C-alpha positions as CSV (number, residue, x, y, z in Angstrom):
1,M,0.1,0.3,-0.1
2,A,1.0,3.2,-1.0
3,L,1.6,6.2,1.6
4,H,0.6,9.4,-0.2
5,A,2.1,12.8,2.2
6,L,1.0,15.9,1.4
7,T,3.6,18.7,0.5
8,H,3.3,22.2,0.1
9,P,6.0,23.9,-1.9
10,I,7.7,27.0,-0.1
11,A,7.7,30.0,-1.5
12,T,8.3,34.0,-1.2
13,T,5.3,36.6,-2.0
14,E,8.1,38.0,-5.3
15,Q,8.5,34.7,-6.4
16,R,5.1,33.8,-6.6
17,T,5.0,37.0,-8.3
18,A,7.3,36.4,-10.4
19,L,6.7,32.7,-11.2
20,T,2.8,34.6,-12.6
21,A,4.3,37.0,-14.3
22,L,6.1,34.2,-16.7
23,M,2.7,32.2,-16.7
24,A,0.1,34.9,-17.3
25,P,1.8,37.1,-19.6
26,P,0.0,41.2,-18.5
27,E,-2.4,42.1,-21.3
28,T,-1.7,44.9,-23.7
29,A,-2.7,48.4,-23.8
30,V,-5.9,49.9,-25.4
31,S,-5.2,50.8,-28.8
32,D,-6.1,54.3,-29.7
33,A,-6.2,54.2,-33.0
34,P,-9.1,55.9,-34.6
35,L,-12.2,53.6,-35.3
36,H,-14.1,54.0,-38.7
37,E,-16.8,55.6,-39.1
38,P,-18.9,55.4,-42.3
39,Q,-20.0,58.5,-44.3
40,A,-22.6,57.2,-46.5
41,A,-24.9,55.5,-44.6
42,G,-27.5,57.9,-45.0
43,G,-27.2,58.3,-48.7
44,L,-27.5,54.2,-48.7
45,L,-30.7,54.3,-46.7
46,L,-32.5,57.3,-48.8
47,G,-31.7,55.2,-51.7
48,L,-33.2,52.3,-50.8
49,L,-36.1,54.0,-49.7
50,I,-36.9,56.3,-52.7
51,S,-35.7,53.3,-55.0
52,P,-39.3,51.4,-57.1
53,P,-40.5,48.4,-55.7
54,T,-39.3,45.6,-57.3
55,P,-41.4,44.2,-60.7
56,K,-44.1,41.5,-60.0
57,E,-44.0,38.4,-62.3
58,P,-47.7,38.5,-64.1
59,K,-50.8,37.2,-63.9
60,D,-52.0,34.1,-66.8
61,R,-55.1,34.0,-67.8
């Protein structure tokens, strides 16, 4: 029969902080790049509203 002993690692706070920094890299800063702002959205919407309706199939007699 095997005998298991519980062991606790002995590490200082600085060592744990250093190990955590190596295992989980810090998040990068958010970019301050300009965001895309479409300028033609109003014109496209107006064009869709004004456009004629699609033609319908003629009815068979």
